[in-house]
C-alpha positions as CSV (number, residue, x, y, z in Angstrom):
1,M,11.2,51.9,272.2
2,S,10.0,55.5,272.1
3,V,8.0,56.7,269.1
4,K,8.0,60.4,268.3
5,K,4.8,61.5,266.4
6,E,5.7,63.9,263.7
7,V,3.3,66.8,264.1
8,V,4.6,69.6,262.1
9,T,5.0,68.6,258.4
10,P,5.4,70.7,255.3
11,E,1.9,69.7,254.1
12,R,0.3,70.7,257.4
13,L,2.2,74.0,257.4
14,K,0.7,74.8,254.0
15,R,-2.8,74.2,255.4
16,L,-2.0,76.5,258.3
17,E,-0.7,79.2,255.9
18,A,-4.0,79.0,253.9
19,C,-6.0,79.3,257.2
20,L,-3.9,82.3,258.3
21,A,-4.3,84.0,254.9
22,V,-8.1,83.8,255.3
23,N,-8.2,85.0,258.9
24,K,-5.2,87.4,259.1
25,E,-7.2,90.6,258.7
26,K,-10.4,89.4,260.4
27,K,-11.3,90.8,263.8
28,G,-11.4,87.8,266.1
29,G,-9.4,85.7,263.7
30,L,-7.4,83.9,266.4
31,M,-10.1,81.4,267.4
32,P,-10.8,80.1,263.9
33,V,-7.0,79.8,263.4
34,L,-6.6,77.9,266.6
35,N,-9.5,75.6,265.9
36,E,-8.2,74.9,262.4
37,S,-4.6,74.4,263.8
38,Q,-5.9,71.8,266.3
39,K,-7.6,70.0,263.4
40,I,-4.5,70.2,261.2
41,F,-1.8,69.2,263.7
42,G,-3.8,67.4,266.4
43,C,-2.4,69.8,268.9
44,I,-0.9,73.3,268.8
45,P,2.8,73.0,269.6
46,A,5.2,75.9,270.4
47,E,6.4,76.0,266.8
48,V,2.9,76.5,265.5
49,Q,2.1,79.0,268.2
50,K,5.1,81.1,267.1
51,I,3.9,81.1,263.5
52,I,0.4,82.2,264.5
53,A,1.8,84.9,266.8
54,K,3.9,86.3,264.0
55,E,1.3,86.2,261.3
56,L,-1.6,87.6,263.4
57,N,0.7,90.0,265.3
58,I,-0.5,88.7,268.7
59,P,1.9,88.1,271.6
60,I,2.7,84.4,272.0
61,A,1.8,84.6,275.7
62,E,-1.7,85.6,274.7
63,I,-2.0,82.7,272.3
64,Y,-0.7,80.3,274.9
65,G,-3.2,81.7,277.4
66,V,-6.1,81.0,275.0
67,I,-4.8,77.5,274.2
68,T,-4.4,76.5,277.8
69,F,-7.8,78.1,278.8
70,Y,-10.0,76.1,276.4
71,H,-10.2,72.4,276.9
72,Q,-10.5,71.6,273.2
73,F,-6.9,72.8,272.6
74,S,-3.8,70.8,273.4
75,I,-0.1,71.7,273.2
76,E,0.9,68.0,273.2
77,P,0.0,65.4,270.5
78,K,-2.9,63.1,271.4
79,G,-3.4,59.5,270.6
80,D,-5.4,58.2,267.7
81,Y,-8.1,57.1,270.1
82,I,-9.1,59.5,272.9
83,I,-10.7,57.7,275.8
84,S,-12.8,60.2,277.6
85,V,-14.3,59.0,280.9
86,C,-17.1,61.3,282.1
87,M,-16.6,62.5,285.6
88,G,-19.8,64.5,285.9
89,T,-21.9,63.9,289.0
90,A,-24.1,61.1,287.7
91,C,-21.1,59.2,286.3
92,Y,-18.9,59.9,289.3
93,V,-21.5,58.4,291.8
94,K,-21.7,55.3,289.6
95,D,-18.0,54.6,289.9
96,A,-16.5,56.4,286.9
97,Q,-13.2,56.7,288.8
98,K,-13.0,52.9,288.8
99,L,-13.2,53.0,285.0
100,V,-10.3,55.6,284.9
101,D,-8.3,53.4,287.2
102,E,-9.0,50.3,285.0
103,V,-7.8,52.2,281.8
104,T,-4.7,53.4,283.8
105,T,-3.9,49.8,284.7
106,E,-4.6,48.4,281.3
107,L,-2.7,51.0,279.3
108,G,-0.2,52.3,281.8
109,I,-1.2,55.9,281.5
110,K,-2.9,58.4,283.8
111,S,-5.6,60.9,282.9
112,G,-4.1,63.5,280.5
113,E,-1.4,61.1,279.3
114,T,-0.8,59.4,276.0
115,T,0.6,56.0,275.3
116,A,4.2,55.9,273.9
117,D,2.9,54.6,270.6
118,Y,0.4,57.5,270.4
119,K,-2.5,55.1,270.0
120,F,-4.5,56.1,273.2
121,T,-5.0,59.2,275.3
122,L,-6.9,59.0,278.5
123,M,-9.0,62.0,279.6
124,A,-11.2,62.4,282.6
125,T,-13.8,64.9,281.3
126,R,-16.6,67.0,282.7
127,C,-20.3,66.0,282.0
128,V,-20.8,64.7,278.5
129,G,-24.6,65.1,278.8
130,A,-25.5,61.4,278.7
131,C,-26.5,61.1,282.4
132,G,-29.1,58.4,281.7
133,L,-26.2,56.1,280.5
134,A,-24.0,56.7,283.5
135,P,-21.2,55.9,283.8
136,V,-20.2,57.0,280.2
137,V,-17.0,56.6,278.3
138,L,-16.3,58.0,274.8
139,V,-13.7,56.7,272.5
140,N,-13.4,59.5,270.0
141,E,-17.1,59.8,269.0
142,D,-18.2,56.3,270.0
143,V,-20.3,56.3,273.2
144,Y,-20.4,53.5,275.7
145,G,-22.7,53.6,278.6
146,R,-23.8,51.8,281.8
147,L,-20.3,50.3,282.2
148,T,-18.9,48.4,285.1
149,V,-15.4,47.4,286.1
150,K,-16.7,43.9,287.1
151,G,-18.1,43.3,283.7
152,G,-14.6,43.7,282.0
153,E,-16.2,46.0,279.5
154,M,-13.3,48.6,279.5
155,K,-10.9,45.8,278.5
156,E,-13.2,44.8,275.6
157,I,-13.6,48.4,274.5
158,I,-9.8,49.0,274.5
159,A,-9.2,45.7,272.6
160,K,-11.6,46.8,269.9
161,Y,-9.3,49.7,269.1
């Protein structure tokens, strides 16, 4: 069964309109609008990009370029729980890739993908700045360090959520 996450709702559009009203005339207003849009919708889909383009009088191609340039923005809905596996040097040499592989096996998704029920998104990320805890996994804001595949910790972490 495929579940479609409803992203653009009337309530969320009202919040976007309020954000646009505040930032419409400001120089450099695009970034605050994109940041707020990401918070409101959980992503910035094409429909939202069109609204932003029209209201800020910016070409949609420019908006798309900014969204795809910055890692914090997404054009696809993410899961409720974002599993971020650090792939920085310290984590990578301590087998972080094996943790990514374990999550892939456990949830059936690859890095950058979201489960069909929108519960989990797997992301291989750059350094998260916790090298002393390598390898490190974040689930939203929760930090898990010194993980091993042999210990089965990733399965336990996933089961927690």
